[in-house]
ZAGU-752438 format. One record per residue: residue in three letters; x negated, y negated, z of N, C-alpha, C in turn. Coordinates in steps of 0.1 Angstrom, whole numbers, padded with zeros to 4 digits. Layout:
> lumfi,n.xx,n.yy,n.zz,ca.xx,ca.yy,ca.zz,c.xx,c.yy,c.zz
> ALA,X,Y,Z,X,Y,Z,X,Y,Z
...
***
This chain:
> lumfi,n.xx,n.yy,n.zz,ca.xx,ca.yy,ca.zz,c.xx,c.yy,c.zz
> MET,-0202,0595,-1220,-0191,0588,-1213,-0192,0589,-1199
> ALA,-0195,0603,-1195,-0199,0604,-1181,-0210,0592,-1172
> PHE,-0219,0593,-1182,-0229,0582,-1177,-0222,0566,-1176
> LEU,-0213,0564,-1183,-0205,0549,-1183,-0199,0552,-1170
> LEU,-0191,0561,-1169,-0182,0564,-1157,-0189,0562,-1144
> GLN,-0200,0569,-1144,-0207,0570,-1132,-0215,0555,-1129
> LEU,-0217,0548,-1140,-0224,0535,-1138,-0212,0524,-1132
> VAL,-0200,0529,-1139,-0188,0518,-1134,-0188,0521,-1118
> VAL,-0186,0534,-1115,-0182,0537,-1100,-0194,0532,-1090
> GLU,-0206,0533,-1094,-0218,0528,-1086,-0216,0513,-1086
> PHE,-0212,0507,-1098,-0210,0492,-1093,-0200,0488,-1086
> LEU,-0190,0495,-1086,-0178,0494,-1077,-0181,0496,-1063
> LEU,-0184,0506,-1060,-0192,0509,-1048,-0203,0500,-1042
> SER,-0210,0495,-1050,-0221,0483,-1045,-0213,0470,-1040
> PHE,-0204,0468,-1051,-0196,0456,-1049,-0191,0457,-1037
> LEU,-0181,0469,-1035,-0174,0468,-1021,-0183,0468,-1010
> GLY,-0194,0476,-1010,-0204,0477,-0998,-0207,0460,-0994
> SER,-0210,0454,-1006,-0215,0440,-1005,-0202,0430,-1000
> LEU,-0192,0433,-1002,-0181,0428,-0999,-0179,0430,-0982
> PHE,-0180,0440,-0980,-0177,0444,-0965,-0188,0440,-0957
> TRP,-0202,0437,-0964,-0213,0432,-0955,-0212,0417,-0952
> TRP,-0203,0411,-0960,-0200,0395,-0956,-0187,0396,-0948
> LEU,-0178,0404,-0950,-0164,0402,-0943,-0166,0406,-0930
> ILE,-0172,0418,-0927,-0170,0424,-0913,-0177,0415,-0901
> PRO,-0189,0407,-0907,-0196,0398,-0893,-0185,0389,-0889
> GLU,-0178,0383,-0903,-0171,0370,-0897,-0158,0377,-0890
> GLN,-0154,0387,-0893,-0141,0393,-0885,-0147,0394,-0868
> ILE,-0158,0402,-0868,-0164,0403,-0854,-0165,0390,-0849
> GLN,-0170,0380,-0853,-0172,0368,-0848,-0160,0360,-0844
> ARG,-0149,0363,-0853,-0135,0358,-0848,-0130,0363,-0835
> ARG,-0132,0379,-0835,-0129,0387,-0823,-0136,0380,-0813
> ASN,-0148,0380,-0811,-0157,0374,-0801,-0154,0360,-0797
> ASP,-0148,0352,-0806,-0145,0338,-0804,-0134,0339,-0795
> ARG,-0122,0348,-0799,-0111,0351,-0790,-0113,0356,-0777
> LYS,-0124,0368,-0775,-0125,0373,-0762,-0132,0363,-0753
> ARG,-0142,0355,-0760,-0149,0344,-0752,-0140,0335,-0747
> PHE,-0129,0328,-0752,-0120,0320,-0751,-0112,0327,-0738
> LEU,-0107,0337,-0739,-0101,0344,-0727,-0109,0340,-0713
> GLU,-0121,0343,-0716,-0131,0340,-0705,-0134,0326,-0699
> GLY,-0129,0318,-0705,-0131,0301,-0705,-0143,0298,-0711
> GLU,-0146,0303,-0722,-0160,0296,-0726,-0157,0300,-0745
> VAL,-0163,0289,-0749,-0163,0288,-0763,-0174,0283,-0770
> ARG,-0177,0288,-0783,-0188,0283,-0791,-0185,0267,-0793
> CYS,-0194,0260,-0793,-0192,0247,-0795,-0203,0239,-0801
> GLY,-0197,0228,-0810,-0210,0217,-0816,-0206,0205,-0810
> ILE,-0214,0196,-0806,-0214,0183,-0800,-0223,0174,-0805
> ARG,-0218,0160,-0809,-0225,0151,-0812,-0218,0135,-0806
> ALA,-0225,0125,-0807,-0221,0113,-0803,-0215,0107,-0817
> VAL,-0204,0099,-0815,-0199,0094,-0826,-0213,0081,-0832
> LYS,-0213,0073,-0821,-0226,0065,-0827,-0234,0062,-0813
> GLY,-0244,0059,-0814,-0254,0057,-0804,-0258,0070,-0796
> ARG,-0260,0068,-0783,-0260,0077,-0774,-0250,0079,-0764
> VAL,-0244,0090,-0760,-0234,0092,-0750,-0237,0106,-0743
> LEU,-0239,0100,-0729,-0242,0112,-0719,-0256,0115,-0720
> ASN,-0266,0110,-0729,-0278,0113,-0733,-0275,0125,-0746
> ILE,-0265,0124,-0752,-0264,0129,-0765,-0262,0123,-0778
> GLY,-0271,0123,-0788,-0272,0117,-0799,-0262,0118,-0811
> THR,-0267,0114,-0822,-0254,0116,-0834,-0260,0127,-0841
> GLU,-0269,0135,-0838,-0273,0148,-0844,-0267,0160,-0835
> TRP,-0260,0169,-0847,-0254,0181,-0839,-0261,0189,-0830
> SER,-0257,0194,-0818,-0262,0202,-0811,-0251,0213,-0809
> VAL,-0256,0227,-0809,-0248,0236,-0808,-0252,0246,-0796
> GLY,-0241,0251,-0793,-0243,0258,-0781,-0228,0268,-0776
> VAL,-0227,0268,-0765,-0216,0273,-0758,-0209,0263,-0745
> ALA,-0199,0263,-0745,-0192,0254,-0733,-0184,0264,-0724
> GLN,-0182,0259,-0713,-0174,0264,-0704,-0163,0255,-0704
> ILE,-0149,0258,-0704,-0140,0247,-0704,-0131,0249,-0694
> SER,-0126,0236,-0689,-0113,0235,-0679,-0108,0226,-0684
> PRO,-0096,0223,-0675,-0087,0212,-0677,-0097,0199,-0671
> GLY,-0097,0189,-0685,-0103,0177,-0682,-0119,0177,-0683
> MET,-0124,0189,-0683,-0141,0191,-0684,-0144,0202,-0693
> LEU,-0156,0198,-0698,-0164,0205,-0708,-0179,0207,-0702
> HIS,-0183,0219,-0701,-0196,0220,-0695,-0205,0228,-0706
> PHE,-0213,0218,-0712,-0218,0223,-0726,-0234,0227,-0722
> THR,-0238,0240,-0729,-0251,0245,-0726,-0256,0248,-0742
> PRO,-0264,0238,-0746,-0268,0241,-0759,-0279,0249,-0761
> ALA,-0278,0256,-0773,-0287,0264,-0778,-0297,0260,-0792
> ILE,-0290,0250,-0796,-0299,0242,-0808,-0297,0227,-0805
> GLY,-0307,0220,-0806,-0304,0203,-0803,-0308,0199,-0790
> ILE,-0301,0193,-0784,-0303,0187,-0770,-0310,0194,-0760
> VAL,-0317,0192,-0749,-0320,0198,-0739,-0312,0198,-0727
> GLY,-0306,0208,-0721,-0302,0207,-0708,-0286,0205,-0708
> THR,-0281,0211,-0698,-0267,0212,-0697,-0260,0197,-0696
> ARG,-0249,0196,-0703,-0241,0185,-0701,-0228,0188,-0697
> GLU,-0223,0179,-0685,-0209,0178,-0681,-0202,0166,-0686
> VAL,-0194,0170,-0694,-0185,0159,-0702,-0168,0157,-0693
> ARG,-0166,0147,-0689,-0154,0145,-0682,-0147,0141,-0692
> VAL,-0136,0146,-0699,-0128,0143,-0709,-0119,0132,-0707
> LEU,-0117,0121,-0707,-0105,0113,-0705,-0094,0113,-0716
> SER,-0098,0117,-0729,-0087,0116,-0737,-0093,0127,-0750
> ILE,-0083,0133,-0758,-0089,0141,-0771,-0080,0137,-0781
> ARG,-0085,0136,-0793,-0075,0135,-0804,-0083,0141,-0818
> ASP,-0075,0141,-0827,-0081,0149,-0839,-0090,0142,-0844
> ARG,-0100,0146,-0852,-0111,0139,-0859,-0103,0130,-0871
> ASP,-0107,0121,-0873,-0103,0112,-0884,-0118,0107,-0893
> ASP,-0113,0104,-0903,-0127,0101,-0914,-0134,0087,-0908
> SER,-0128,0080,-0901,-0133,0069,-0896,-0148,0070,-0886
> ILE,-0152,0082,-0884,-0159,0084,-0875,-0176,0089,-0880
> GLY,-0172,0089,-0896,-0184,0096,-0902,-0184,0108,-0907
> PRO,-0194,0112,-0914,-0196,0127,-0921,-0193,0137,-0910
> SER,-0187,0148,-0915,-0186,0159,-0904,-0195,0172,-0909
> GLU,-0206,0171,-0919,-0212,0182,-0921,-0219,0185,-0911
> HIS,-0223,0198,-0910,-0229,0208,-0901,-0242,0213,-0908
> GLU,-0252,0211,-0901,-0265,0215,-0907,-0267,0231,-0906
> TYR,-0260,0238,-0898,-0258,0253,-0896,-0248,0262,-0899
> SER,-0250,0270,-0906,-0241,0279,-0913,-0232,0287,-0900
> VAL,-0224,0284,-0896,-0217,0288,-0886,-0203,0291,-0886
> GLY,-0198,0292,-0900,-0184,0297,-0902,-0176,0284,-0900
> GLU,-0164,0286,-0900,-0152,0275,-0901,-0149,0268,-0887
> TRP,-0149,0254,-0887,-0149,0248,-0874,-0138,0239,-0874
> LEU,-0133,0234,-0865,-0125,0222,-0862,-0130,0211,-0856
> ASP,-0129,0199,-0859,-0135,0189,-0851,-0122,0181,-0844
> PHE,-0127,0174,-0832,-0119,0166,-0822,-0129,0155,-0819
> VAL,-0124,0144,-0813,-0129,0133,-0810,-0126,0131,-0795
> VAL,-0136,0131,-0785,-0133,0133,-0769,-0138,0119,-0767
> THR,-0129,0112,-0758,-0134,0099,-0752,-0137,0102,-0736
> THR,-0149,0097,-0736,-0154,0097,-0720,-0158,0085,-0715
> ALA,-0163,0083,-0703,-0163,0069,-0697,-0173,0064,-0702
> ALA,-0185,0072,-0712,-0196,0067,-0716,-0194,0062,-0731
> GLY,-0185,0068,-0738,-0182,0066,-0749,-0175,0077,-0758
> GLU,-0177,0078,-0772,-0170,0087,-0778,-0180,0100,-0784
> LEU,-0174,0113,-0785,-0183,0123,-0787,-0173,0133,-0798
> VAL,-0180,0135,-0808,-0171,0147,-0817,-0174,0163,-0812
> VAL,-0167,0167,-0808,-0167,0181,-0804,-0162,0190,-0815
> ARG,-0168,0202,-0816,-0165,0210,-0827,-0162,0226,-0821
> PHE,-0151,0232,-0826,-0148,0243,-0822,-0146,0253,-0831
> PRO,-0150,0266,-0830,-0144,0274,-0839,-0131,0277,-0844
> LEU,-0127,0277,-0856,-0115,0272,-0861,-0103,0285,-0854
> GLU,-0107,0298,-0849,-0096,0307,-0845,-0093,0302,-0832
> VAL,-0099,0296,-0825,-0096,0289,-0810,-0098,0276,-0807
> ALA,-0097,0269,-0819,-0099,0252,-0818,-0088,0246,-0810
> ASP,-0077,0249,-0816,-0065,0242,-0809,-0063,0245,-0796
> ALA,-0064,0257,-0791,-0061,0262,-0778,-0074,0256,-0770
> ALA,-0086,0255,-0774,-0098,0250,-0766,-0095,0235,-0765
> ALA,-0090,0230,-0774,-0085,0214,-0770,-0076,0212,-0761
> GLU,-0066,0220,-0763,-0055,0218,-0755,-0061,0220,-0740
> VAL,-0069,0230,-0737,-0076,0232,-0721,-0083,0220,-0719
> ILE,-0091,0215,-0726,-0099,0203,-0723,-0093,0189,-0724
> SER,-0080,0191,-0724,-0071,0177,-0725,-0071,0172,-0710
> PRO,-0072,0162,-0707,-0071,0158,-0691,-0058,0160,-0688
> PRO,-0056,0166,-0674,-0044,0169,-0667,-0036,0156,-0667
> GLU,-0023,0157,-0667,-0012,0145,-0668,-0014,0139,-0654
> ALA,-0014,0126,-0651,-0015,0121,-0637,-0001,0118,-0631
***
């Protein structure tokens, strides 16, 4: 009986350890996203809706962006090469008409927006934790 109890306790400890192994990094990333946002920076994914826009294709590029009213300064880590200055003319929630939103990289939960620029439309993806606030920041100022 003691052996069975020891086996159950070891299983529970192993299970809880595994659970924390997966939950803690996600919580750390969420906290980092909030801190980064307060400094005017956000993790970001970006791709063109169709064709090439600002020399950005329809494949996802992932990196960080400095955000300010009407501007997104994107620095890629994966995908395109070189920083992109994106002047935002308008921003709206993503709809299904722009194609699939699957992401090739395991990066947590994201929220997509469609950004209109002078050169065309881009899909911009922000971490769910700060997505709405980041979209509000890059919205163009009212004239």
